[in-house]
C-alpha positions, 0 to 999 in steps of 0.5 A: 897222716898216721904216726907211729905208736909210741909208749907215751900214748899209754899214759894219756889212757892209763890216766884217764879212769880209775874204777877203784871201788870195783876191784880188789886191793890188798888182800886182808893180812891173813898172816896177822890173824890171831886171837890175843889174850884179852889181858895182854897189853899189846898185840902183834899189830899194835892194838892195845887191850880194852880200858876200864872205861871200855869195860864199863861201857860194855857192862852197860850194853849188857845190862840194857839188852837181852843179848841171850834172847835165843830167837835170832839164833834159832831163826839163823840156824833153822833149815841148815842142810850142811856146813862147808867143813873148810871154806878157803877160796883162792883165785888163779894166782893162789890169792886167798879171797875168802877164808872163814877159818879166819873167823873161828874165834867166833865159834862157841855156844851162843848162850855164853857170855863170851864177848871179849872186852875188846868187842861191843857185846851187841855187835859180838852177838851180831858177828856170831849170828852172821857166822852161821854159815852153810846151805839152808832150806828156807821153804820147800823150794827155797834155799840160801847160801850164807857166809860165802861172801858178804851177801846171801845167794838165794836159789828157787826151784822152778819147773825146770831149774834154778832161779838164782837171786843175787849171785854174790860179789866175786865169780870165785865165791859164786862158784864156789857157793853154787857148787856146794849147793849142787853137792847137797841138793843134786849133781854138779850140773844142777839139782834133781827136779823130777827125773831131770837135772836142773841148770840155772833157768833165771837170775834175779838181781835185786839191787845196783851194789856189786855184792849182789851181781858181780859174782854172775859169770862164775854161774853163767857165761854171757854166751850161755845166757844169751844162747839159753835165753836165760831170763836176767831180771833186774830193776829199772836203771840197773845196768847204768847204776851198777857200772857207773857209780864208782867211775867218777869218784872211784879212788876216793870211795875205794880208799875210804872203803878200806876203812869202812870194811877194814880189809887191812885189819887182822881178823880177831877181837881186836880187829875186824869181827864183821860188816853188820851185813855179814862177815866182809866182802869178797875181794875177787873177780867181778862181772855182769850180765845185762838184764834181759827184763827190767822192772820199772813199776809197782806191782809187776808180775812175771811168770819165771820158770813156772812160778809167779813173781810179783815185783816191787820197784824200789828205786832210790831206797838202799840202792839207786836201782832196787826191786823186792819181790813176792812168790804167792805160791810159796807164801814167801817174799824177798825184801832185797836190802830195802830191809835187813837184820840191822839199821842201814845207812842213809849215808854210807861212811865210804861216800855215796849220795845220801838216800832219801829216808822218807822214800824208804820208809814209804816203800817199806810200808808199800811192802807191807801191803803188797805182801800181806799173806807172806809167811816167810821172809828172806833178804839179801843179808842175814836170816829169814823170818817165819810167821806173818805176825813176826814179819809184820813186827819186823817190818813196821820197826824197819819202816819206822826207824827211817822215818822216825830218824827223818821226821825228828831230824827235820823237827830239830832242825827247824828249832835251829839245832845243827847236825852235830847237836841233833846226832848228839841228841836223837835217841830212838824210842824204847820200842825201836831201840830194844829191837835188834833188827834196827840196832846200828850194826851197820848204819847208826842214828848218829850218821843217818841223822846227819844224812837227812840234815845233809839231804835238806841243807847241805854241809853248811850248818848256817854258822858264819865261823863254818863257812870258810874255815882254815884247812885241818893242817893249818888250824891245828897248828894254831891250836896246838900253839894256843894251847901251849905247844905239843908237849901240853896237848900230848899231856891233856890228851893222854889225861883225857884218855885216862878219864875215858873221855875218848872223843875229846882225847881224840879231838885234841890228839888229832890236832897235834898229829895234823900239826906234828905228823912226825910225832911218834908219841902223838900218833900212838897216843891217838891210835890208843884212843881209836883202839877204844873208840873201836872196842866200844862201837856197836856199828861194825863200819865205825869199829873198822873205821876207828881201828884202821885209823889206828892201824894207819897211824902205826903202819902208815897207809897202804902202798897199793891201791885197789886192783882194777883188773878184776873189774874189767868185765864189769867195766865192758857195760859202763857207758863210754861217756862215764869214762870221759867224764871221769877223764875230765874230772882227772884234768890238772887245772892248773897245768892246763892254764891257758891251753886251747886244744882239740883232740879226736878219740874214735873207738873203732869197734864201737864205731863212735867218735868223740871230740875232746875240747879243752878250753878255760881249764875245762875238758868237754866231750861230744859224740861228733865226726872227728874234727879235721882241725883237731890238734891230734887224734887217736883211734882205738878199739874200746877193748884195748882202751879198757885193758890199758886203763885197767892194767890187763894190757901193757907196753908190748900190747900197745906198741905192736897192736893194730887196735891203735893209731894216732893222727896229727901231732905227737907233740900235742898229744903228749902235751895233751896227756900230760895234763891228766892225774892218775890217782893212786888211791893211797892217800893218807886219811889220818894224817895230813899227808 
């Protein structure tokens, strides 16, 4: 017999999943964007000035690299059609999603030696190159929009319309970028091709990371794509990878991405300056369109709006699902994100499965052969390259950097080196080290070498002392006691700072903070160490990680996590099973001890039923007809289930909804639903709690 609806059912639903890193979280603290005086001891956010040791490290960088080499700037500026006077994009609630005005500190003559003392000069160069924004002509029929989001949107003119490649991260930024292009290339509804307006004739998603597909609904609706039969081309496995990557681990990945991309940092020379790949991700509304044409092999040929495309399928390279392509008629190829104007990540600091360096290198080698006659390269990030000789040099160095790190990490591991020792030892050869396109603006040799080691050998380095170490807070307390107490450790940490030994200072002071998190002097001293480590980092991801650590030591973790509401159009396409997997991963095993329960869950609109079985503190799900002996059952539409999970449906919507009914014992269902965590995504990282 059906029971009446009860507000407590909501807890069961909203505790089931958290799609953290798809959504947008706290917006960047734009009101604290500023350009402080290099010599100001402390800025309004608490960041300190560059130390003499940091200034000396930057002088060494300047001496070792030709930072004034003009070729990259020439390429980045080539083909400029128009720059937006202002680029401020807001959502429907007036929240600022994108404002390049907050990067004005990067403007100025590229040839000037103007890197502030608080930014690695090599990263400063990359940040200024990534600040070349606007609409660019790559060739007669290829255009790029750069600086409207983290990634590029590429427009290829076909016979009847625009083939859109990688429609950015958010609907709002994609819509603004495309409108800007149409303003300068044609009418608001398309570009003039012959005598007719040219709408969007096809969409290509190069890979399964959100900054390359999630803005698509800002350009075309699902109904329009279906009604007009607009081809949506993507690599094999795209939809599953694009929708499922973060369901299980979303809250943790989202929280760590706050460190990697620095959304809480002020924009300025003592805060966020760049992401290595571009300025920063846009935190807006995300969506997706299911592919109508999937690339599963190499080479695959397609005729798209009158142009021949040759596709390379490159799964397990930079993304689990990824493709590149060549347009022979235009003598141009898109390297997607398999190749970029930076060394990429074999392991990403936000957390993800380790990528296969050897396979990645092999895909680039295959690309060299497939696209041998191409005279133009363009990618999902950064600026193009023109000329076969320069393209070949670029590809060979991209190929070799991943293979070098792979081969040499394995070689050293065979000699007994640990991952930390390999990371400290390994250095690129001069032929690679001197090439800006493989320098560590995003990935680094150090953490990529650790990734290779992890892929083969996992987290354990073989030393028995590292097999079952004490948790950080416990070992920290013992270290502090052994070293003579908090005052002594603080004194030694500050002395190490004064000597410019920042890594050692960080190790000492981190023990002190984890042993005595209430010690304000320890927290500020460690924050000052992180300031200098951040200022010295060539990798934008390392910089943002250190500086976010400093910010949180001073101001605490965020009050709210990432907002899931923005991702509901994306989540609709995820397999139902992934949500149930995520639900099982949020079960409080201790609270479930000794319980043996069965719950039926039926999605009425999908006509699919699942039996959830709890035993031995493990939750299983199977797609079966409802179990007549179940303790309780819930019938709900998948749409309402999603809206409840993602915060777009409230208590009133649920209490009076005809999309939800409950069977069996309300008490049993209440007991069951209380067993699940609802992660906030705001857990502490630089302190023990």
